C-alpha positions, 0 to 999 in steps of 0.5 A: 334493374337486372340485365336480361340476356340470352344463354342457351338456344335450339332449333328444329328443322327436320323434315321433308326437304323440297327443293326449287326444282321440286316446285318446277314440276307443279309451277310456272317457276324454275330454280333460277327465278327463285334464287336469284329474286329470293335467295331460297334453294330449299326448305323444309315441311314438317313431315305430316304427323309433325305439329307446330307444339312438336316442333316447339318442343324439340327446339325447347328440349336442345335450348335447355340442354344448352343452357343447362337448365332443367324444364321444372325450373321455368317460370314461364313460356312464351311461343311466338306462332300464328300457325299453332295446332289450333286457336287455342289451347295455346302452344305454350300451354301444350309444351309446358305440359310436355316438357313437365316445366309444372310451375311455368306461366305459359302464353303464345305471341301472334306476331308473325314473323317479328313474333321472336323479337316480340317474345325476347323484348316481353321476357327481358321485362319480367327477368329486369323487374326481377319478378322471372328468373327463367323463361323460355322463349320459343318461335315455331311455324308450320307454314306448309298447313297455310300455304297455297301451293298453286299460287307461285308468288307464295308457294316458294317463299316459306319453309317449317321449322322452330327456334327456342331462346333460354333467357334469364338475369346476365351480368352487367356487360351482357344481355338486352341493351336496347329493343324497337317494336313496332306497327303499322296496322294499315298495312295490314292487307298485305299479308294475310291468312284467310284460310291461305297465305295471301302477300302482296309482295310489291308492298311488303318489300318496300315496307321491309327494305325501309323498315328494316334498315330504320330499325337497325339504325335506331337500335344502335341510337337507342343504346349510344353504339354507331355501326362499328360497334355491331360485330353481327347481324341476324335479319329476319331470313325472308329474302336475300334482297331485304336481307342484303339491304338491312346488312348495307346500311349497318355498312358491315361485310357479308360474313358478318351477317347470318344467312340461313334463307338458302335452307330454310327459306322463310320460316317466319318467327323461327328464322332468327332463332334458327339462323343464331343456332346455325351460326353459334355451331359454326363460331360465327357468334363470340361470346361479347360480340354485339348481336343485332336481330331484326325482323318484320312480318303481317301485320304489319310489324316490326320488332328488333334487339341489340344485344350483347351475346354471353351470360 
């Protein structure tokens, strides 16, 4: 069994900047209220003529360039998204053609904010068995098209963006060490888009605080590791208080946790890869680091990965 890892990443976070002050003009809210309860200061909404497949494509091009790979050599493309351009065709098929990845299979995964973890774990199975060697995993969402901007409880939380990772075989001392995927469908009513996004914030918060911490600890147990082994935590960027609860469960200092929620808000399946790009570029993630990534979302679902960074 080969070890599967990430060796190329890219993101797309361009668009219209919307600050908390902007929401003060239309909603009964304030910059202070949003910041203290969520940690969000701004978010980016994609331009009207930019859809999920466009953001996926641009992040994929950057990830392939970072990995030093060509699109025509990809074996599989996985896109995690719940806001595709259309109900069908899949976003993955659309970007397969645009990238020129003509030998690649393509599929979408709908696991909301845990989608990137689901995509990475799925890709790792193909790589570990030797079935495929080069896989592109993308998390991309245009949440602005399912957001009710008259609902002050949800309108301020979400942003648009995409993040991509190139995966393949890595050295035996690198790559995926453990994973956890889970679902509790009894919580399905707590986050729904029909057609606009509704969220029971109180219930989701309680679930996320518990599950994020539990998943982190389960990942370490499965990999026969301890909290002292963790070098960096990349949580889903939904709410700074939820993220802080996971960090404290691991007993990590603040500088060892990715935090981009203030810049981009909750970008669902793209939040973890966007944070990876941001902090890798800042030199906060280094070769050989043990990186824990964990997310949760509508379903209710959760997913986590413990990964030794590098090729």
